[in-house]
FIDO-698988 format. One record per residue (C-alpha): residue in one letter; x, y, z. Coordinates in nm, 2 decimals. Layout:
% residues N
<node r="a" x="X" y="Y" z="Z"/>
...
% end
This chain:
% residues 279
<node r="s" x="1.82" y="-1.07" z="0.34"/>
<node r="i" x="1.47" y="-0.93" z="0.33"/>
<node r="a" x="1.21" y="-1.17" z="0.45"/>
<node r="e" x="0.85" y="-1.14" z="0.32"/>
<node r="i" x="0.63" y="-1.22" z="0.61"/>
<node r="q" x="0.30" y="-1.13" z="0.43"/>
<node r="k" x="0.31" y="-1.01" z="0.07"/>
<node r="d" x="0.27" y="-0.63" z="0.04"/>
<node r="v" x="0.19" y="-0.61" z="0.41"/>
<node r="e" x="0.49" y="-0.71" z="0.63"/>
<node r="y" x="0.86" y="-0.74" z="0.57"/>
<node r="r" x="1.15" y="-0.81" z="0.80"/>
<node r="l" x="1.52" y="-0.71" z="0.74"/>
<node r="p" x="1.81" y="-0.82" z="0.97"/>
<node r="f" x="2.09" y="-0.58" z="1.01"/>
<node r="t" x="2.42" y="-0.63" z="1.20"/>
<node r="v" x="2.64" y="-0.35" z="1.34"/>
<node r="n" x="2.90" y="-0.37" z="1.62"/>
<node r="n" x="2.81" y="-0.74" z="1.66"/>
<node r="l" x="2.45" y="-0.65" z="1.74"/>
<node r="t" x="2.19" y="-0.80" z="1.51"/>
<node r="i" x="1.87" y="-0.59" z="1.48"/>
<node r="n" x="1.56" y="-0.71" z="1.30"/>
<node r="i" x="1.38" y="-0.42" z="1.12"/>
<node r="n" x="1.01" y="-0.49" z="1.08"/>
<node r="i" x="0.81" y="-0.30" z="0.81"/>
<node r="l" x="0.43" y="-0.29" z="0.83"/>
<node r="l" x="0.23" y="-0.14" z="0.55"/>
<node r="p" x="-0.11" y="0.00" z="0.66"/>
<node r="p" x="-0.43" y="-0.07" z="0.46"/>
<node r="q" x="-0.42" y="0.27" z="0.29"/>
<node r="f" x="-0.04" y="0.27" z="0.21"/>
<node r="p" x="0.10" y="0.49" z="0.07"/>
<node r="q" x="-0.16" y="0.75" z="0.19"/>
<node r="e" x="-0.09" y="0.63" z="0.54"/>
<node r="k" x="0.26" y="0.62" z="0.69"/>
<node r="p" x="0.43" y="0.28" z="0.73"/>
<node r="v" x="0.51" y="0.14" z="1.07"/>
<node r="i" x="0.88" y="0.06" z="1.11"/>
<node r="s" x="0.99" y="-0.12" z="1.43"/>
<node r="v" x="1.30" y="-0.30" z="1.55"/>
<node r="f" x="1.37" y="-0.60" z="1.78"/>
<node r="p" x="1.54" y="-0.62" z="2.02"/>
<node r="p" x="1.46" y="-0.27" z="2.15"/>
<node r="v" x="1.75" y="-0.03" z="2.12"/>
<node r="r" x="1.86" y="0.32" z="2.23"/>
<node r="h" x="1.89" y="0.56" z="1.94"/>
<node r="h" x="1.79" y="0.91" z="1.86"/>
<node r="l" x="1.56" y="0.78" z="1.57"/>
<node r="m" x="1.37" y="0.55" z="1.81"/>
<node r="d" x="1.09" y="0.62" z="2.05"/>
<node r="k" x="1.14" y="0.60" z="2.43"/>
<node r="q" x="1.07" y="0.23" z="2.44"/>
<node r="g" x="1.33" y="0.17" z="2.16"/>
<node r="v" x="1.08" y="-0.02" z="1.95"/>
<node r="y" x="0.93" y="0.22" z="1.69"/>
<node r="v" x="1.13" y="0.43" z="1.44"/>
<node r="t" x="1.02" y="0.80" z="1.48"/>
<node r="g" x="1.17" y="1.13" z="1.37"/>
<node r="p" x="1.17" y="1.29" z="1.02"/>
<node r="l" x="1.21" y="0.96" z="0.84"/>
<node r="i" x="0.85" y="0.87" z="0.93"/>
<node r="s" x="0.69" y="1.21" z="1.02"/>
<node r="n" x="0.78" y="1.35" z="0.68"/>
<node r="f" x="0.65" y="1.05" z="0.49"/>
<node r="t" x="0.41" y="1.13" z="0.20"/>
<node r="m" x="0.24" y="0.92" z="-0.06"/>
<node r="h" x="0.52" y="1.02" z="-0.30"/>
<node r="s" x="0.80" y="0.92" z="-0.06"/>
<node r="d" x="1.04" y="0.64" z="-0.16"/>
<node r="l" x="1.01" y="0.38" z="0.11"/>
<node r="g" x="1.32" y="0.20" z="-0.01"/>
<node r="k" x="1.53" y="0.51" z="0.03"/>
<node r="i" x="1.39" y="0.57" z="0.38"/>
<node r="i" x="1.50" y="0.22" z="0.48"/>
<node r="q" x="1.83" y="0.28" z="0.32"/>
<node r="s" x="1.87" y="0.61" z="0.52"/>
<node r="l" x="1.77" y="0.43" z="0.84"/>
<node r="l" x="2.04" y="0.16" z="0.78"/>
<node r="d" x="2.30" y="0.43" z="0.70"/>
<node r="e" x="2.22" y="0.61" z="1.02"/>
<node r="f" x="2.24" y="0.29" z="1.22"/>
<node r="w" x="2.58" y="0.23" z="1.06"/>
<node r="k" x="2.72" y="0.57" z="1.13"/>
<node r="n" x="2.56" y="0.60" z="1.48"/>
<node r="p" x="2.53" y="0.24" z="1.60"/>
<node r="p" x="2.23" y="0.19" z="1.84"/>
<node r="v" x="2.29" y="0.02" z="2.18"/>
<node r="l" x="2.08" y="-0.25" z="2.33"/>
<node r="a" x="1.81" y="-0.11" z="2.56"/>
<node r="p" x="1.82" y="-0.23" z="2.92"/>
<node r="s" x="1.62" y="-0.55" z="2.99"/>
<node r="s" x="1.55" y="-0.59" z="2.63"/>
<node r="t" x="1.60" y="-0.96" z="2.64"/>
<node r="s" x="1.27" y="-0.99" z="2.84"/>
<node r="f" x="1.08" y="-0.74" z="2.63"/>
<node r="p" x="0.75" y="-0.89" z="2.53"/>
<node r="y" x="0.76" y="-0.76" z="2.17"/>
<node r="l" x="0.73" y="-1.03" z="1.91"/>
<node r="f" x="0.67" y="-0.82" z="1.60"/>
<node r="n" x="0.30" y="-0.79" z="1.67"/>
<node r="k" x="0.10" y="-0.51" z="1.51"/>
<node r="p" x="0.06" y="-0.20" z="1.73"/>
<node r="a" x="-0.24" y="-0.20" z="1.96"/>
<node r="g" x="-0.56" y="-0.08" z="1.80"/>
<node r="m" x="-0.43" y="-0.12" z="1.45"/>
<node r="p" x="-0.68" y="-0.32" z="1.23"/>
<node r="p" x="-0.57" y="-0.62" z="1.03"/>
<node r="f" x="-0.38" y="-0.52" z="0.72"/>
<node r="a" x="-0.54" y="-0.61" z="0.39"/>
<node r="p" x="-0.31" y="-0.70" z="0.10"/>
<node r="q" x="-0.21" y="-0.40" z="-0.11"/>
<node r="g" x="-0.06" y="-0.37" z="-0.45"/>
<node r="f" x="0.28" y="-0.24" z="-0.38"/>
<node r="p" x="0.54" y="-0.51" z="-0.42"/>
<node r="f" x="0.82" y="-0.27" z="-0.35"/>
<node r="l" x="1.08" y="-0.48" z="-0.17"/>
<node r="p" x="1.31" y="-0.68" z="-0.40"/>
<node r="p" x="1.56" y="-0.95" z="-0.28"/>
<node r="y" x="1.81" y="-0.79" z="-0.04"/>
<node r="p" x="2.18" y="-0.87" z="-0.09"/>
<node r="p" x="2.35" y="-1.02" z="0.21"/>
<node r="q" x="2.59" y="-0.80" z="0.41"/>
<node r="e" x="2.96" y="-0.86" z="0.40"/>
<node r="t" x="3.06" y="-1.11" z="0.66"/>
<node r="n" x="3.44" y="-1.04" z="0.65"/>
<node r="r" x="3.40" y="-0.67" z="0.74"/>
<node r="t" x="3.59" y="-0.58" z="1.06"/>
<node r="m" x="3.48" y="-0.30" z="1.29"/>
<node r="a" x="3.66" y="-0.14" z="1.58"/>
<node r="a" x="3.46" y="-0.14" z="1.90"/>
<node r="m" x="3.36" y="0.22" z="2.00"/>
<node r="p" x="3.16" y="0.35" z="2.29"/>
<node r="v" x="2.83" y="0.49" z="2.16"/>
<node r="a" x="2.64" y="0.77" z="2.34"/>
<node r="e" x="2.27" y="0.84" z="2.27"/>
<node r="s" x="2.37" y="1.16" z="2.08"/>
<node r="v" x="2.68" y="1.15" z="1.87"/>
<node r="s" x="2.85" y="1.47" z="1.74"/>
<node r="s" x="2.90" y="1.53" z="1.37"/>
<node r="s" x="3.28" y="1.53" z="1.42"/>
<node r="y" x="3.26" y="1.17" z="1.55"/>
<node r="t" x="3.04" y="1.04" z="1.27"/>
<node r="s" x="3.26" y="1.19" z="1.00"/>
<node r="d" x="3.55" y="0.96" z="1.12"/>
<node r="k" x="3.35" y="0.64" z="1.07"/>
<node r="p" x="3.38" y="0.44" z="0.75"/>
<node r="a" x="3.11" y="0.48" z="0.49"/>
<node r="a" x="2.81" y="0.26" z="0.53"/>
<node r="p" x="2.81" y="-0.05" z="0.30"/>
<node r="s" x="2.61" y="-0.04" z="-0.02"/>
<node r="y" x="2.27" y="-0.19" z="0.02"/>
<node r="g" x="2.22" y="-0.24" z="-0.35"/>
<node r="l" x="1.86" y="-0.25" z="-0.47"/>
<node r="i" x="1.71" y="-0.09" z="-0.16"/>
<node r="a" x="1.84" y="0.25" z="-0.27"/>
<node r="d" x="1.69" y="0.19" z="-0.62"/>
<node r="l" x="1.34" y="0.10" z="-0.51"/>
<node r="p" x="1.06" y="0.26" z="-0.71"/>
<node r="l" x="0.81" y="0.51" z="-0.58"/>
<node r="p" x="0.50" y="0.34" z="-0.42"/>
<node r="v" x="0.28" y="0.55" z="-0.65"/>
<node r="p" x="0.30" y="0.44" z="-1.01"/>
<node r="t" x="0.39" y="0.73" z="-1.24"/>
<node r="a" x="0.47" y="0.64" z="-1.60"/>
<node r="e" x="0.38" y="0.28" z="-1.60"/>
<node r="a" x="0.05" y="0.15" z="-1.75"/>
<node r="v" x="-0.19" y="0.05" z="-1.48"/>
<node r="l" x="-0.46" y="-0.22" z="-1.51"/>
<node r="q" x="-0.74" y="-0.11" z="-1.29"/>
<node r="v" x="-0.99" y="-0.37" z="-1.18"/>
<node r="g" x="-1.33" y="-0.26" z="-1.05"/>
<node r="q" x="-1.55" y="-0.43" z="-0.79"/>
<node r="n" x="-1.76" y="-0.58" z="-1.06"/>
<node r="g" x="-1.46" y="-0.73" z="-1.24"/>
<node r="f" x="-1.44" y="-0.46" z="-1.51"/>
<node r="t" x="-1.08" y="-0.40" z="-1.61"/>
<node r="y" x="-0.94" y="-0.08" z="-1.77"/>
<node r="k" x="-0.58" y="-0.04" z="-1.89"/>
<node r="m" x="-0.44" y="0.31" z="-1.86"/>
<node r="p" x="-0.28" y="0.45" z="-2.17"/>
<node r="d" x="0.10" y="0.42" z="-2.18"/>
<node r="v" x="0.27" y="0.75" z="-2.08"/>
<node r="p" x="0.59" y="0.82" z="-2.27"/>
<node r="d" x="0.91" y="0.91" z="-2.10"/>
<node r="t" x="0.96" y="1.22" z="-2.31"/>
<node r="f" x="0.72" y="1.47" z="-2.47"/>
<node r="p" x="0.84" y="1.60" z="-2.81"/>
<node r="e" x="0.62" y="1.91" z="-2.79"/>
<node r="l" x="0.80" y="2.02" z="-2.48"/>
<node r="s" x="1.15" y="1.97" z="-2.63"/>
<node r="e" x="1.08" y="2.25" z="-2.87"/>
<node r="l" x="1.04" y="2.50" z="-2.59"/>
<node r="s" x="1.32" y="2.71" z="-2.44"/>
<node r="i" x="1.43" y="2.68" z="-2.08"/>
<node r="s" x="1.26" y="3.02" z="-2.01"/>
<node r="q" x="0.94" y="2.89" z="-2.15"/>
<node r="l" x="0.95" y="2.57" z="-1.95"/>
<node r="t" x="1.03" y="2.77" z="-1.64"/>
<node r="s" x="0.74" y="3.00" z="-1.70"/>
<node r="m" x="0.51" y="2.70" z="-1.76"/>
<node r="n" x="0.62" y="2.54" z="-1.44"/>
<node r="e" x="0.55" y="2.85" z="-1.24"/>
<node r="q" x="0.21" y="2.92" z="-1.40"/>
<node r="e" x="-0.04" y="2.64" z="-1.31"/>
<node r="e" x="-0.29" y="2.75" z="-1.57"/>
<node r="v" x="-0.04" y="2.73" z="-1.85"/>
<node r="l" x="0.08" y="2.39" z="-1.73"/>
<node r="l" x="-0.28" y="2.27" z="-1.71"/>
<node r="e" x="-0.35" y="2.38" z="-2.07"/>
<node r="q" x="-0.05" y="2.18" z="-2.18"/>
<node r="f" x="-0.16" y="1.88" z="-1.97"/>
<node r="v" x="-0.51" y="1.87" z="-2.12"/>
<node r="t" x="-0.37" y="1.85" z="-2.47"/>
<node r="l" x="-0.19" y="1.52" z="-2.40"/>
<node r="p" x="-0.33" y="1.24" z="-2.62"/>
<node r="q" x="-0.32" y="1.00" z="-2.32"/>
<node r="l" x="-0.55" y="1.23" z="-2.12"/>
<node r="k" x="-0.78" y="1.27" z="-2.43"/>
<node r="q" x="-0.79" y="0.89" z="-2.46"/>
<node r="v" x="-0.89" y="0.86" z="-2.09"/>
<node r="i" x="-1.16" y="1.12" z="-2.13"/>
<node r="t" x="-1.29" y="0.95" z="-2.45"/>
<node r="d" x="-1.30" y="0.61" z="-2.27"/>
<node r="r" x="-1.47" y="0.76" z="-1.98"/>
<node r="d" x="-1.74" y="0.92" z="-2.19"/>
<node r="e" x="-1.80" y="0.60" z="-2.38"/>
<node r="l" x="-1.82" y="0.41" z="-2.05"/>
<node r="v" x="-2.08" y="0.66" z="-1.91"/>
<node r="k" x="-2.28" y="0.63" z="-2.24"/>
<node r="s" x="-2.28" y="0.25" z="-2.21"/>
<node r="i" x="-2.39" y="0.27" z="-1.85"/>
<node r="e" x="-2.68" y="0.51" z="-1.94"/>
<node r="e" x="-2.79" y="0.28" z="-2.22"/>
<node r="l" x="-2.78" y="-0.02" z="-1.98"/>
<node r="a" x="-2.98" y="0.17" z="-1.73"/>
<node r="k" x="-3.25" y="0.26" z="-1.99"/>
<node r="k" x="-3.27" y="-0.11" z="-2.09"/>
<node r="n" x="-3.31" y="-0.20" z="-1.72"/>
<node r="l" x="-3.59" y="0.05" z="-1.68"/>
<node r="l" x="-3.77" y="-0.09" z="-1.99"/>
<node r="l" x="-3.76" y="-0.44" z="-1.82"/>
<node r="e" x="-3.91" y="-0.31" z="-1.50"/>
<node r="p" x="-4.28" y="-0.37" z="-1.60"/>
<node r="s" x="-4.20" y="-0.73" z="-1.71"/>
<node r="l" x="-4.00" y="-0.79" z="-1.39"/>
<node r="e" x="-4.29" y="-0.65" z="-1.18"/>
<node r="a" x="-4.54" y="-0.88" z="-1.36"/>
<node r="k" x="-4.32" y="-1.18" z="-1.30"/>
<node r="r" x="-4.27" y="-1.08" z="-0.94"/>
<node r="q" x="-4.65" y="-1.06" z="-0.89"/>
<node r="a" x="-4.69" y="-1.40" z="-1.06"/>
<node r="v" x="-4.45" y="-1.55" z="-0.82"/>
<node r="l" x="-4.63" y="-1.40" z="-0.52"/>
<node r="d" x="-4.97" y="-1.53" z="-0.65"/>
<node r="k" x="-4.82" y="-1.88" z="-0.69"/>
<node r="y" x="-4.68" y="-1.86" z="-0.34"/>
<node r="e" x="-5.02" y="-1.77" z="-0.20"/>
<node r="q" x="-5.18" y="-2.05" z="-0.40"/>
<node r="r" x="-4.92" y="-2.29" z="-0.26"/>
<node r="t" x="-4.99" y="-2.18" z="0.10"/>
<node r="q" x="-5.37" y="-2.23" z="0.05"/>
<node r="m" x="-5.32" y="-2.58" z="-0.11"/>
<node r="k" x="-5.08" y="-2.68" z="0.18"/>
<node r="a" x="-5.34" y="-2.57" z="0.44"/>
<node r="a" x="-5.61" y="-2.77" z="0.26"/>
<node r="f" x="-5.38" y="-3.08" z="0.23"/>
<node r="e" x="-5.30" y="-3.07" z="0.60"/>
<node r="k" x="-5.67" y="-3.04" z="0.68"/>
<node r="k" x="-5.75" y="-3.34" z="0.47"/>
<node r="m" x="-5.47" y="-3.54" z="0.63"/>
<node r="q" x="-5.60" y="-3.46" z="0.97"/>
<node r="r" x="-5.95" y="-3.57" z="0.86"/>
<node r="q" x="-5.81" y="-3.90" z="0.73"/>
<node r="h" x="-5.63" y="-3.96" z="1.05"/>
<node r="e" x="-5.95" y="-3.91" z="1.25"/>
<node r="l" x="-6.14" y="-4.15" z="1.03"/>
<node r="s" x="-5.87" y="-4.42" z="1.05"/>
<node r="e" x="-5.90" y="-4.42" z="1.43"/>
% end
């Protein structure tokens, strides 16, 4: 099952094939999903999707990752590939000093807001597999004879890391919260258009933009933004009106501080004089 090492930062997934158990480690960088995730395995293995050290997953699965990629489907594809073309243990991997540490030079990961990994269903324990020699590169004719990879359930159904139609509650640094308007699954005004009109709209960015700006949700966001800007301007004006009063109070505090300094010096002088007289 998937183990949550650190919420929204690090996850670990054990996977067994050909009596070899591989731990797949998933690290989410601070700017995920703008930055690519780091996927590594332990123990190190030989496979065409791995780097030369057999630790980090490379290839199109990672190089083609974008902020709109489905990380769950990427992990599913990796597991499917490991099932079809089982990796082999890298030489001297038992003494490999890799303990799921973060790559060198990578800053500590800050918690993100992408709880994308649901509980992972356990693999079938009664599945039997015939032992087969595995080369580093396997022909397509060989892989077509292997049984289909087992279903990994919820991993294939994971949502995109970037929210699309769900309402988002955005929290600013000052604690201000804003709830994005709910976006419907369907738009009635588009259902009245023909396929040719929809195709034309999709091909013409200006027409699509005109349709987009008429959405009531966008109008609501623009209205809320304008009201927020207006309230900020009014608050700024009030702060400017308070500036003379604050400056007067600041000067009064400075005067009292100066008076305190003078009185302290006079007190210390009198204490010194009293000490001299007592002797």
